[in-house]
C-alpha positions in Angstrom: 140.1 120.9 165.5 136.3 120.6 164.9 134.0 118.1 166.4 130.9 117.2 164.5 127.8 115.7 166.0 124.9 114.6 163.8 121.4 113.9 165.1 118.4 113.1 163.0 115.4 115.1 163.9 111.8 114.1 164.5 110.1 115.9 161.6 112.9 118.5 162.1 116.2 119.0 160.6 119.4 117.2 161.7 121.7 119.3 163.8 125.5 119.7 163.4 127.4 121.4 166.3 131.0 122.5 165.5 133.6 123.5 168.1 135.4 126.7 167.0 139.1 127.4 167.1 138.5 129.2 170.4 137.0 126.0 171.8 133.7 127.7 172.3 130.6 125.8 171.0 128.7 127.7 168.3 125.0 127.4 167.9 123.8 124.5 165.9 123.5 125.0 162.1 120.3 123.3 161.1 120.2 121.3 157.9 117.2 119.2 156.8 117.5 115.4 157.2 114.9 114.9 154.5 113.2 116.8 151.7 109.9 116.4 149.9 110.0 116.4 146.1 108.6 114.7 143.0 108.9 110.9 143.1 109.1 108.4 140.2 107.3 105.9 142.4 104.1 108.0 143.0 103.4 111.7 143.2 105.6 113.2 145.9 108.2 111.4 147.9 110.6 112.0 150.8 114.3 111.9 150.1 117.4 111.8 152.3 119.5 115.0 152.2 122.5 113.1 153.5 123.4 109.5 154.3 121.2 108.0 157.1 122.6 105.0 159.0 120.6 101.8 159.7 118.7 102.1 162.9 118.3 105.9 162.8 115.0 107.5 163.8 114.4 109.8 160.9 111.0 111.5 161.3 107.7 111.4 163.1 104.4 110.9 161.3 102.4 113.9 162.4 98.9 115.3 161.9 95.6 115.8 163.5 94.8 113.0 166.1 91.2 111.8 165.6 89.1 108.8 166.3 88.5 106.0 163.8 84.8 107.0 163.7 85.7 110.6 162.8 88.1 109.3 160.1 85.3 107.2 158.6 82.9 110.1 158.6 85.5 112.4 156.9 86.7 110.0 154.2 84.2 107.2 153.6 82.7 109.0 150.5 86.2 109.9 149.2 87.4 106.3 149.5 84.5 105.0 147.5 86.3 106.3 144.4 89.9 106.6 145.6 92.1 104.4 147.9 94.5 107.3 148.4 94.8 108.2 152.1 97.0 110.0 154.5 95.7 108.3 157.6 97.8 106.3 160.0 96.1 104.1 162.7 98.0 104.5 166.0 95.9 102.2 168.1 92.3 101.0 168.5 91.2 104.5 169.4 93.4 106.9 167.5 94.2 107.8 163.9 96.6 110.4 162.7 95.1 112.4 159.8 97.9 114.1 157.9 95.7 115.1 155.0 95.5 118.8 155.9 98.0 119.5 158.6 100.5 116.7 158.3 104.3 116.8 158.3 106.8 115.6 155.7 106.4 111.9 156.6 103.0 111.8 155.0 104.8 111.9 151.6 106.8 108.7 152.3 105.8 106.2 149.6 105.2 102.5 150.0 107.7 99.8 148.8 107.6 96.1 148.9 111.3 96.3 149.6 111.5 99.3 152.0 114.4 101.0 153.6 112.4 102.1 156.6 109.8 100.8 159.0 107.2 102.4 161.2 107.6 102.2 165.0 104.8 103.0 167.5 106.0 104.4 170.7 104.0 106.1 173.5 101.1 106.8 171.1 103.3 108.3 168.4 104.5 106.9 165.1 108.2 107.2 164.0 109.9 106.3 160.8 113.2 104.5 161.3 115.9 103.2 158.8 116.1 99.4 158.5 119.1 99.6 156.3 121.6 102.4 155.3 120.0 105.1 153.1 122.2 107.0 150.7 122.0 110.8 150.2 119.4 111.4 147.6 117.6 108.1 148.0 113.9 108.0 148.5 112.6 106.8 151.8 109.9 104.1 151.8 108.1 101.7 154.1 105.7 98.8 153.6 102.2 100.2 154.2 100.9 96.7 154.8 97.3 97.9 154.7 94.8 95.5 156.3 91.1 95.9 155.3 88.2 94.6 157.4 86.8 93.0 154.3 88.4 90.1 152.4 91.4 91.0 150.3 89.9 89.9 147.1 91.6 90.4 143.7 89.3 93.4 143.1 90.3 95.0 146.5 94.0 94.4 145.7 93.6 96.1 142.3 92.0 99.0 144.1 95.1 99.5 146.2 97.9 99.1 143.5 101.6 99.3 144.3 103.9 101.3 142.1 107.2 100.5 143.8 108.6 98.5 140.8 110.9 96.3 142.9 111.6 92.8 141.8 109.7 91.5 144.8 106.6 93.7 144.2 103.4 92.0 145.3 101.3 94.5 143.2 99.3 95.9 146.0 99.6 98.0 149.2 97.5 95.4 151.0 99.3 93.1 153.4 98.6 89.5 154.5 95.8 89.1 157.0 96.7 87.1 160.1 
């Protein structure tokens, strides 16, 4: 009789351990929990290799940890002509820059009706399932971008949403509180 255990990795594959007929535990066979491929939403996307239950911690958003000031110095010129970014603010002091050395989570697209959410824990950012995700389904979370300046119609158009859901708000920008 075989016993299967599944664990979703943090920017690593899930592990399956199987008990052999001789009741000895074999080394884990590693299978990826997610894969990056072309997305119909926007560019690349992250897709579930197998079904992922609600509440599962799927992957960690990784990259170079830098200050907000350094992120501004690196990307302010680029953002004059493009709103595209692979930066994730961890707290008031730290930004994760996944542009050059980021993991697979950097390719998760925005959706106004997401199946995942971001969770900050001990200075790290994790992506967790907020509803069951089918094998082959694209992972998404609400970017909910908040700019320092007013979210004018022009700023909203500069940060368009391509999710295509019935509830699409048309922008990656969230509501200011």
